[in-house]
MARRO-946599 format. One record per atom (N, C-alpha, C): residue in one letter; atom name; z, y, x. Coordinates in pm, 1 decimal. Last residue first. Layout:
<r "A", "CA", <Z, Y, X>> ...
END
This chain:
<r "X", "N", <6067.3, 191.7, 2546.6>> <r "X", "CA", <6197.8, 260.8, 2545.6>> <r "X", "C", <6194.7, 388.8, 2626.4>> <r "X", "N", <5751.1, 206.0, 2371.3>> <r "X", "CA", <5829.6, 173.2, 2490.3>> <r "X", "C", <5962.7, 247.6, 2484.9>> <r "X", "N", <5525.9, 244.8, 2218.3>> <r "X", "CA", <5637.0, 164.3, 2166.2>> <r "X", "C", <5720.0, 113.5, 2283.1>> <r "X", "N", <5281.8, 466.4, 2132.5>> <r "X", "CA", <5382.1, 435.7, 2235.5>> <r "X", "C", <5499.7, 363.8, 2170.7>> <r "X", "N", <4947.8, 434.7, 2057.3>> <r "X", "CA", <5082.6, 429.6, 2000.2>> <r "X", "C", <5179.2, 387.0, 2109.6>> <r "X", "N", <4660.3, 613.3, 2078.4>> <r "X", "CA", <4755.1, 538.3, 2159.6>> <r "X", "C", <4893.0, 548.6, 2094.5>> <r "X", "N", <4329.5, 652.8, 2002.4>> <r "X", "CA", <4463.1, 647.4, 1941.4>> <r "X", "C", <4550.7, 557.2, 2028.0>> <r "X", "N", <4104.7, 620.1, 2145.2>> <r "X", "CA", <4140.0, 758.7, 2114.1>> <r "X", "C", <4276.9, 766.2, 2047.7>> <r "X", "N", <4141.8, 374.3, 2408.9>> <r "X", "CA", <4119.2, 413.2, 2269.9>> <r "X", "C", <4159.3, 559.0, 2249.0>> <r "X", "N", <4193.7, 268.7, 2654.6>> <r "X", "CA", <4093.8, 375.4, 2646.8>> <r "X", "C", <4066.3, 422.5, 2504.8>> <r "X", "N", <4342.6, 79.6, 2873.6>> <r "X", "CA", <4380.2, 152.8, 2752.6>> <r "X", "C", <4290.8, 275.9, 2743.0>> <r "X", "N", <4280.7, -22.2, 3116.5>> <r "X", "CA", <4200.9, -70.2, 3003.4>> <r "X", "C", <4237.6, -1.9, 2872.1>> <r "X", "N", <4465.2, 79.2, 3293.3>> <r "X", "CA", <4328.3, 129.8, 3301.1>> <r "X", "C", <4242.2, 86.2, 3182.5>> <r "X", "N", <4693.0, -71.5, 3266.7>> <r "X", "CA", <4687.9, 59.0, 3198.8>> <r "X", "C", <4546.3, 115.8, 3196.3>> <r "X", "N", <4697.7, -408.8, 3222.1>> <r "X", "CA", <4631.6, -302.6, 3297.5>> <r "X", "C", <4626.1, -173.2, 3217.0>> <r "X", "N", <4771.2, -617.6, 3082.9>> <r "X", "CA", <4876.6, -562.8, 3168.0>> <r "X", "C", <4821.0, -445.3, 3248.6>> <r "X", "N", <4681.0, -687.4, 2738.7>> <r "X", "CA", <4650.7, -652.9, 2876.6>> <r "X", "C", <4775.9, -607.0, 2949.9>> <r "X", "N", <4533.7, -845.6, 2458.6>> <r "X", "CA", <4655.0, -814.1, 2533.4>> <r "X", "C", <4617.3, -787.3, 2678.7>> <r "X", "N", <4386.8, -790.9, 2131.6>> <r "X", "CA", <4379.0, -833.0, 2271.6>> <r "X", "C", <4505.3, -785.0, 2342.6>> <r "X", "N", <4313.9, -872.0, 1804.0>> <r "X", "CA", <4418.0, -824.0, 1894.8>> <r "X", "C", <4395.4, -879.7, 2034.3>> <r "X", "N", <4143.6, -989.0, 1625.5>> <r "X", "CA", <4110.9, -851.9, 1666.7>> <r "X", "C", <4216.3, -791.9, 1759.9>> <r "X", "N", <4254.9, -1232.5, 1554.1>> <r "X", "CA", <4143.7, -1231.6, 1649.0>> <r "X", "C", <4111.6, -1092.4, 1701.3>> <r "X", "N", <4616.5, -1195.0, 1544.4>> <r "X", "CA", <4483.2, -1199.3, 1482.3>> <r "X", "C", <4374.4, -1193.5, 1590.6>> <r "X", "N", <4875.2, -1393.2, 1675.8>> <r "X", "CA", <4790.3, -1276.6, 1695.0>> <r "X", "C", <4657.8, -1294.5, 1621.2>> <r "X", "N", <5146.1, -1519.6, 1471.7>> <r "X", "CA", <5026.1, -1537.6, 1554.9>> <r "X", "C", <4944.8, -1408.3, 1565.0>> <r "X", "N", <5479.6, -1523.4, 1474.2>> <r "X", "CA", <5371.5, -1435.9, 1427.2>> <r "X", "C", <5250.6, -1451.7, 1518.6>> <r "X", "N", <5700.4, -1649.9, 1569.6>> <r "X", "CA", <5638.6, -1708.6, 1449.9>> <r "X", "C", <5517.8, -1629.7, 1400.3>> <r "X", "N", <5801.4, -1498.1, 1783.5>> <r "X", "CA", <5737.5, -1627.2, 1808.5>> <r "X", "C", <5664.0, -1686.2, 1688.8>> <r "X", "N", <5841.2, -1216.8, 1882.4>> <r "X", "CA", <5800.2, -1256.4, 1746.6>> <r "X", "C", <5728.4, -1391.0, 1753.0>> <r "X", "N", <5946.2, -1219.7, 2151.6>> <r "X", "CA", <5993.0, -1126.2, 2049.9>> <r "X", "C", <5961.2, -1165.9, 1906.2>> <r "X", "N", <5845.0, -1428.4, 2312.3>> <r "X", "CA", <5973.4, -1364.0, 2344.9>> <r "X", "C", <6030.2, -1285.4, 2227.0>> <r "X", "N", <5594.0, -1495.9, 2218.3>> <r "X", "CA", <5703.0, -1592.5, 2200.4>> <r "X", "C", <5839.3, -1532.3, 2230.6>> <r "X", "N", <5357.8, -1351.7, 2074.7>> <r "X", "CA", <5460.8, -1301.9, 2164.7>> <r "X", "C", <5585.3, -1387.2, 2142.9>> <r "X", "N", <5042.0, -1528.6, 2076.2>> <r "X", "CA", <5164.6, -1485.1, 2009.6>> <r "X", "C", <5258.3, -1430.4, 2116.8>> <r "X", "N", <4849.9, -1678.9, 2206.7>> <r "X", "CA", <4807.0, -1592.5, 2096.1>> <r "X", "C", <4926.6, -1554.5, 2008.6>> <r "X", "N", <4898.6, -1822.9, 2434.8>> <r "X", "CA", <4961.9, -1869.6, 2311.3>> <r "X", "C", <4915.5, -1794.8, 2186.7>> <r "X", "N", <4745.0, -1679.8, 2628.1>> <r "X", "CA", <4732.2, -1825.1, 2612.1>> <r "X", "C", <4781.2, -1872.1, 2475.0>> <r "X", "N", <4836.0, -1418.5, 2595.8>> <r "X", "CA", <4693.3, -1448.3, 2583.0>> <r "X", "C", <4671.2, -1597.0, 2556.7>> <r "X", "N", <5107.8, -1455.4, 2648.0>> <r "X", "CA", <5065.7, -1408.3, 2515.4>> <r "X", "C", <4917.1, -1436.0, 2492.4>> <r "X", "N", <5091.7, -1536.7, 2917.4>> <r "X", "CA", <5146.5, -1628.4, 2816.3>> <r "X", "C", <5105.2, -1585.6, 2674.4>> <r "X", "N", <4984.4, -1303.8, 3032.2>> <r "X", "CA", <4909.9, -1430.8, 3040.3>> <r "X", "C", <4958.8, -1530.6, 2935.9>> <r "X", "N", <5196.7, -1126.7, 2977.2>> <r "X", "CA", <5064.0, -1104.7, 2917.9>> <r "X", "C", <4983.1, -1233.7, 2920.6>> <r "X", "N", <5393.2, -1232.6, 3141.3>> <r "X", "CA", <5413.2, -1233.2, 2996.3>> <r "X", "C", <5279.9, -1213.8, 2924.9>> <r "X", "N", <5274.9, -1174.5, 3387.4>> <r "X", "CA", <5302.8, -1313.3, 3350.1>> <r "X", "C", <5322.6, -1327.0, 3199.7>> <r "X", "N", <5269.9, -893.6, 3388.3>> <r "X", "CA", <5143.9, -968.5, 3386.1>> <r "X", "C", <5163.8, -1114.8, 3347.0>> <r "X", "N", <5448.4, -665.7, 3221.2>> <r "X", "CA", <5469.4, -792.5, 3290.2>> <r "X", "C", <5344.2, -880.1, 3277.9>> <r "X", "N", <5387.2, -451.4, 3056.5>> <r "X", "CA", <5393.8, -429.1, 3200.9>> <r "X", "C", <5402.2, -558.2, 3281.6>> <r "X", "N", <5141.6, -465.8, 2798.4>> <r "X", "CA", <5274.8, -502.7, 2846.6>> <r "X", "C", <5274.4, -489.7, 2998.3>> <r "X", "N", <4948.2, -347.0, 2526.7>> <r "X", "CA", <4978.8, -342.2, 2668.4>> <r "X", "C", <5123.1, -383.1, 2694.1>> <r "X", "N", <4706.4, -448.4, 2301.5>> <r "X", "CA", <4850.7, -440.6, 2323.9>> <r "X", "C", <4876.5, -447.0, 2473.8>> <r "X", "N", <4447.6, -320.9, 2120.1>> <r "X", "CA", <4481.5, -370.6, 2253.2>> <r "X", "C", <4630.2, -343.9, 2274.7>> <r "X", "N", <4270.4, -391.2, 1822.7>> <r "X", "CA", <4392.1, -342.1, 1886.6>> <r "X", "C", <4404.1, -403.8, 2025.4>> <r "X", "N", <4056.5, -321.9, 1555.2>> <r "X", "CA", <4067.7, -376.2, 1690.2>> <r "X", "C", <4184.5, -310.0, 1763.0>> <r "X", "N", <4157.3, -387.9, 1227.8>> <r "X", "CA", <4142.0, -283.0, 1327.9>> <r "X", "C", <4150.5, -348.7, 1465.0>> <r "X", "N", <4214.3, -559.7, 1021.2>> <r "X", "CA", <4080.6, -563.5, 1079.0>> <r "X", "C", <4051.5, -447.5, 1173.3>> <r "X", "N", <4474.2, -573.3, 962.7>> <r "X", "CA", <4393.9, -484.9, 877.1>> <r "X", "C", <4252.3, -471.3, 930.4>> <r "X", "N", <4576.7, -713.4, 1167.9>> <r "X", "CA", <4559.7, -785.7, 1041.7>> <r "X", "C", <4479.5, -703.8, 940.3>> <r "X", "N", <4600.9, -507.3, 1353.0>> <r "X", "CA", <4496.3, -607.3, 1372.1>> <r "X", "C", <4472.0, -689.9, 1245.7>> <r "X", "N", <4826.5, -375.4, 1248.9>> <r "X", "CA", <4696.9, -307.4, 1256.0>> <r "X", "C", <4582.7, -408.4, 1266.8>> <r "X", "N", <5016.9, -580.9, 1278.9>> <r "X", "CA", <4989.2, -523.7, 1146.7>> <r "X", "C", <4855.1, -452.0, 1144.9>> <r "X", "N", <5011.6, -621.6, 1559.3>> <r "X", "CA", <4971.4, -729.4, 1468.3>> <r "X", "C", <4935.9, -673.1, 1330.3>> <r "X", "N", <5107.5, -371.9, 1651.5>> <r "X", "CA", <4976.2, -421.9, 1692.5>> <r "X", "C", <4925.5, -529.3, 1597.0>> <r "X", "N", <5364.4, -362.7, 1533.9>> <r "X", "CA", <5263.3, -259.8, 1505.3>> <r "X", "C", <5123.0, -311.8, 1534.3>> <r "X", "N", <5480.0, -590.0, 1655.9>> <r "X", "CA", <5465.9, -584.0, 1510.0>> <r "X", "C", <5362.3, -479.3, 1469.2>> <r "X", "N", <5474.5, -508.2, 1925.5>> <r "X", "CA", <5398.5, -626.2, 1883.2>> <r "X", "C", <5376.5, -625.1, 1732.8>> <r "X", "N", <5648.1, -287.7, 1915.2>> <r "X", "CA", <5508.3, -270.8, 1956.1>> <r "X", "C", <5421.6, -387.2, 1912.3>> <r "X", "N", <5887.9, -421.1, 1830.1>> <r "X", "CA", <5828.0, -312.5, 1752.8>> <r "X", "C", <5680.5, -294.6, 1786.6>> <r "X", "N", <5937.9, -617.4, 2030.4>> <r "X", "CA", <5923.1, -656.4, 1889.9>> <r "X", "C", <5851.4, -548.8, 1809.1>> <r "X", "N", <5730.1, -511.1, 2306.8>> <r "X", "CA", <5855.6, -557.8, 2249.4>> <r "X", "C", <5831.6, -595.3, 2103.9>> <r "X", "N", <5511.0, -413.0, 2445.6>> <r "X", "CA", <5499.2, -541.3, 2376.5>> <r "X", "C", <5635.1, -599.0, 2338.4>> <r "X", "N", <5350.4, -119.3, 2491.2>> <r "X", "CA", <5483.5, -174.1, 2470.1>> <r "X", "C", <5477.5, -299.0, 2385.6>> <r "X", "N", <5108.4, 66.1, 2353.7>> <r "X", "CA", <5177.1, 48.2, 2481.6>> <r "X", "C", <5320.0, 4.8, 2453.7>> <r "X", "N", <4824.3, -3.6, 2183.8>> <r "X", "CA", <4968.8, 0.0, 2165.8>> <r "X", "C", <5032.4, -29.7, 2301.1>> <r "X", "N", <4520.6, 145.4, 2076.4>> <r "X", "CA", <4597.9, 85.0, 2184.5>> <r "X", "C", <4745.9, 100.7, 2154.5>> <r "X", "N", <4262.5, 84.9, 1850.1>> <r "X", "CA", <4394.2, 144.5, 1869.4>> <r "X", "C", <4461.9, 69.7, 1983.5>> <r "X", "N", <3915.0, 151.2, 1798.5>> <r "X", "CA", <4022.7, 69.6, 1852.8>> <r "X", "C", <4150.5, 152.0, 1864.3>> <r "X", "N", <3749.2, 234.4, 1494.5>> <r "X", "CA", <3794.9, 270.4, 1628.3>> <r "X", "C", <3911.6, 181.9, 1669.9>> <r "X", "N", <3497.4, 65.0, 1323.0>> <r "X", "CA", <3640.6, 95.6, 1328.6>> <r "X", "C", <3680.2, 124.2, 1472.9>> <r "X", "N", <3222.3, -10.2, 1316.8>> <r "X", "CA", <3262.0, 126.1, 1288.9>> <r "X", "C", <3409.9, 159.2, 1293.0>> <r "X", "N", <3113.0, -247.4, 1396.1>> <r "X", "CA", <3134.2, -231.3, 1253.5>> <r "X", "C", <3203.0, -99.8, 1219.4>> <r "X", "N", <3103.8, -233.5, 1675.6>> <r "X", "CA", <2979.2, -223.6, 1599.5>> <r "X", "C", <3002.5, -198.7, 1451.6>> <r "X", "N", <3382.9, -33.0, 1794.1>> <r "X", "CA", <3311.9, -157.2, 1766.6>> <r "X", "C", <3190.3, -134.6, 1678.3>> <r "X", "N", <3432.1, 201.3, 2029.7>> <r "X", "CA", <3404.0, 192.1, 1886.7>> <r "X", "C", <3323.6, 64.8, 1861.4>> <r "X", "N", <3645.1, 352.2, 2253.5>> <r "X", "CA", <3576.1, 228.3, 2222.4>> <r "X", "C", <3557.1, 220.5, 2071.4>> <r "X", "N", <3614.1, 654.6, 2425.0>> <r "X", "CA", <3664.1, 585.4, 2306.4>> <r "X", "C", <3579.6, 461.2, 2281.1>> 
END
């Protein structure tokens, strides 16, 4: 389990559609560290670059506490939210 210095446990969200992205952003806006997983590495690179999910929620910027990955191996939080079909 990843635990930041300020004591909040990280939450992982699997699925970067509109629902998964909205969950991840809402948690991250509450100062919870969040890792959002998407299967498409190219889409992940664009989300990392743009700090937003232009495909699903283009007007919603990612908070600083939100990271994005295409690697399932990096999902290590004790809380995993599944937002995949």
